[in-house]
C-alpha positions in Angstrom: 0.1 -19.3 -15.5 1.1 -22.0 -18.0 -1.3 -24.5 -16.3 0.6 -24.1 -13.0 -1.4 -23.3 -9.8 0.2 -20.3 -8.2 -2.2 -19.8 -5.2 -4.2 -22.5 -3.4 -6.7 -22.4 -0.6 -6.4 -18.6 -0.1 -9.3 -17.2 1.9 -9.4 -14.2 4.1 -11.6 -11.1 5.0 -10.3 -7.6 5.5 -12.2 -5.4 7.9 -13.2 -1.9 6.8 -10.9 0.7 8.3 -8.1 -1.8 9.1 -4.5 -2.2 7.9 -3.7 -5.6 6.4 -0.2 -6.5 5.3 0.8 -9.3 2.9 4.4 -10.5 3.3 6.5 -13.2 1.8 9.7 -14.0 0.0 10.2 -13.6 -3.7 8.3 -16.2 -5.7 5.9 -17.0 -2.8 2.8 -15.9 -4.7 2.1 -12.5 -3.1 2.5 -10.7 -6.5 -0.1 -12.9 -8.0 -2.4 -12.2 -5.1 -1.8 -8.5 -5.6 -2.7 -8.8 -9.3 -5.9 -10.6 -8.5 -7.0 -8.1 -5.9 -6.3 -5.2 -8.3 -8.0 -6.7 -11.3 -4.8 -7.2 -13.2 -5.5 -11.0 -13.3 -8.8 -12.8 -13.5 -9.7 -15.3 -10.8 -9.9 -18.9 -12.2 -11.9 -20.3 -9.2 -13.4 -18.5 -6.2 -14.3 -14.8 -5.9 -12.8 -11.5 -4.7 -15.6 -9.4 -3.2 -15.7 -5.7 -2.4 -18.5 -4.8 -0.1 -20.2 -8.1 -1.1 -19.8 -7.6 -4.8 -17.6 -9.6 -7.1 -14.9 -7.2 -8.5 -15.2 -9.0 -11.9 -18.6 -7.4 -12.3 -17.1 -3.9 -11.9 -15.8 -1.8 -14.8 -12.2 -0.6 -14.5 -13.5 2.9 -14.0 -15.8 2.0 -11.2 -13.1 -0.1 -9.5 -10.6 2.7 -9.8 -13.0 5.1 -8.0 -13.1 2.8 -5.0 -9.5 1.5 -5.0 -6.3 3.4 -5.2 -3.2 1.4 -6.2 0.3 2.8 -5.4 3.0 0.9 -7.2 6.7 0.7 -6.1 7.8 2.7 -9.2 5.7 5.3 -10.9 6.5 7.4 -13.9 6.5 11.0 -12.7 6.7 14.1 -14.9 9.7 16.2 -13.9 8.8 19.7 -15.0 5.9 20.5 -12.7 5.7 21.2 -9.0 4.9 18.7 -6.3 1.5 20.3 -5.5 0.6 20.3 -9.2 1.4 16.6 -9.5 -0.6 15.7 -6.4 -3.5 17.9 -7.8 -3.6 15.8 -11.0 -4.2 12.7 -8.8 -7.4 14.4 -7.5 -9.1 16.0 -10.4 -6.9 16.0 -13.5 -9.3 17.8 -15.9 -10.4 20.4 -13.4 -6.8 21.1 -12.4 -5.7 21.6 -16.0 -8.6 23.9 -16.5 -7.9 25.6 -13.1 -11.5 24.8 -12.0 -11.0 22.6 -9.0 -13.2 23.6 -6.0 -12.7 24.2 -2.3 -13.2 20.5 -1.5 -10.6 19.5 -4.1 -8.2 22.0 -2.6 -8.8 20.7 0.9 -8.1 17.1 -0.1 -5.0 18.0 -2.1 -3.6 20.0 0.9 -4.6 17.1 3.3 -2.8 14.6 1.1 0.3 16.7 1.0 0.3 17.1 4.8 -0.3 13.4 5.4 2.8 12.5 3.3 5.0 15.3 4.8 5.4 17.1 1.5 4.4 20.6 2.7 8.0 21.9 2.8 8.7 20.9 -0.8 5.3 21.3 -2.4 6.5 24.2 -4.6 9.6 22.5 -5.8 9.8 20.9 -9.2 9.9 17.1 -9.2 13.2 16.8 -11.1 15.1 18.0 -8.0 13.7 15.3 -5.7 15.0 11.9 -4.4 13.4 8.5 -5.1 11.9 8.5 -1.6 10.3 11.9 -2.1 8.8 10.7 -5.4 7.4 7.7 -3.7 5.6 10.0 -1.2 4.2 12.0 -4.1 2.7 8.8 -5.6 1.1 8.1 -2.2 -0.2 11.7 -1.9 -1.7 11.5 -5.4 -3.6 8.3 -4.6 -5.0 9.4 -1.2 -6.0 12.8 -2.6 -8.7 11.0 -4.6 -10.3 9.9 -1.3 -10.8 6.2 -2.2 -12.3 3.6 0.0 -9.4 1.2 -0.2 -5.7 2.0 -0.7 -3.3 -0.7 -1.9 0.4 -0.2 -1.4 2.6 -2.4 -3.6 6.0 -2.2 -1.9 5.5 1.6 -2.0 7.9 2.3 0.9 11.0 0.6 -0.6 12.9 3.8 -1.4 12.2 5.5 2.0 14.8 5.6 4.8 13.8 4.0 8.1 13.0 7.4 9.8 10.7 8.5 6.9 9.1 5.1 6.7 8.1 5.3 10.4 6.9 8.9 10.0 4.8 8.0 7.0 3.3 4.9 8.5 2.4 6.8 11.7 0.8 9.6 9.6 -1.2 7.1 7.5 -2.5 5.4 10.6 -3.6 8.7 12.1 -5.0 10.5 9.0 -6.4 7.5 7.1 -8.0 5.7 9.9 -11.3 5.5 8.0 -9.7 3.9 5.0 -9.1 0.2 4.4 -5.4 -0.2 3.7 -3.6 -3.2 2.2 0.2 -3.2 2.2 2.2 -5.7 0.1 5.8 -5.6 1.2 9.0 -7.4 1.8 10.4 -5.3 4.7 9.3 -6.3 8.2 9.6 -2.7 9.4 7.0 -1.5 6.9 4.3 -3.9 8.0 4.9 -4.6 11.7 2.2 -2.2 12.9 -0.6 -3.8 10.8 -3.8 -5.0 12.3 -3.3 -8.3 10.6 -0.3 -9.7 8.6 -0.8 -12.5 6.1 2.4 -14.6 5.5 2.5 -16.2 2.1 4.7 -19.2 1.3 4.4 -21.5 -1.7 1.1 -20.0 -2.7 -0.6 -20.6 0.6 -1.2 -18.7 3.9 1.6 -19.9 6.2 0.6 -17.6 9.1 -1.7 -14.8 10.0 -1.8 -12.4 12.9 0.0 -9.5 14.4 3.7 -8.9 14.3 4.7 -10.1 17.8 2.4 -13.1 17.7 3.8 -14.2 14.4 7.3 -14.0 15.7 6.4 -16.7 18.2 4.0 -18.8 16.1 5.1 -18.7 12.4 8.5 -20.0 11.5 8.4 -18.4 8.0 7.7 -15.0 9.5 10.4 -15.5 12.1 13.0 -16.4 9.5 12.2 -13.3 7.4 12.4 -11.1 10.5 15.7 -12.8 11.5 17.2 -11.9 8.1 16.2 -8.2 8.4 16.6 -7.4 12.1 19.5 -7.5 14.5 19.6 -10.2 17.1 19.0 -7.6 19.8 16.0 -6.1 18.0 14.5 -9.5 17.4 14.9 -10.6 21.1 13.4 -7.3 22.3 10.4 -7.8 20.0 9.8 -11.4 21.2 10.3 -10.6 24.9 7.9 -7.6 25.0 
């Protein structure tokens, strides 16, 4: 970017079926890392491998079949029902032609259940809150049944109760998926199998939530700014 190095000496592996979170303050480089992992930017040096294959050798269509990307904000049509919108994420052409099969229907219903949208699946989107619309975006992505799901701060509009519920549901129902969560909120990423803390374009710490509170000053300071002193002390002492 203008000759400036944004990321340096970044190297990590993500296990299949694991949840990996990437956390850091604004300007730390995590957005650049996200863009590289999702083929929005080309790598200048090094490689990003998916099952041993450089993602630069994949077409955008092939990459999209394997990787679902859920952004913080998505443009969502207002005049159709929640279930119809989730259905378009699965098989857009077949749904429009009313030809989707039993497997499509099963995956659509499963995605709606996983994101706790069952009670509102027949409502039109224009009557929903920002948090509900974020859950629709998540449901559309997982209905495709991709190998990897990347969340780009996709929980930001959810209240804490819904956030916890959705994270628990994702962990239970998507246990076979590889999940990457890019976020700024500690509460969103604290249950991850591994957390990568980015600062000044480098990995400042890596590990699980409780370990990082004790070993990574950058992570501790972020947690301190978002949690009460009592919550923080409880997390460290457990």
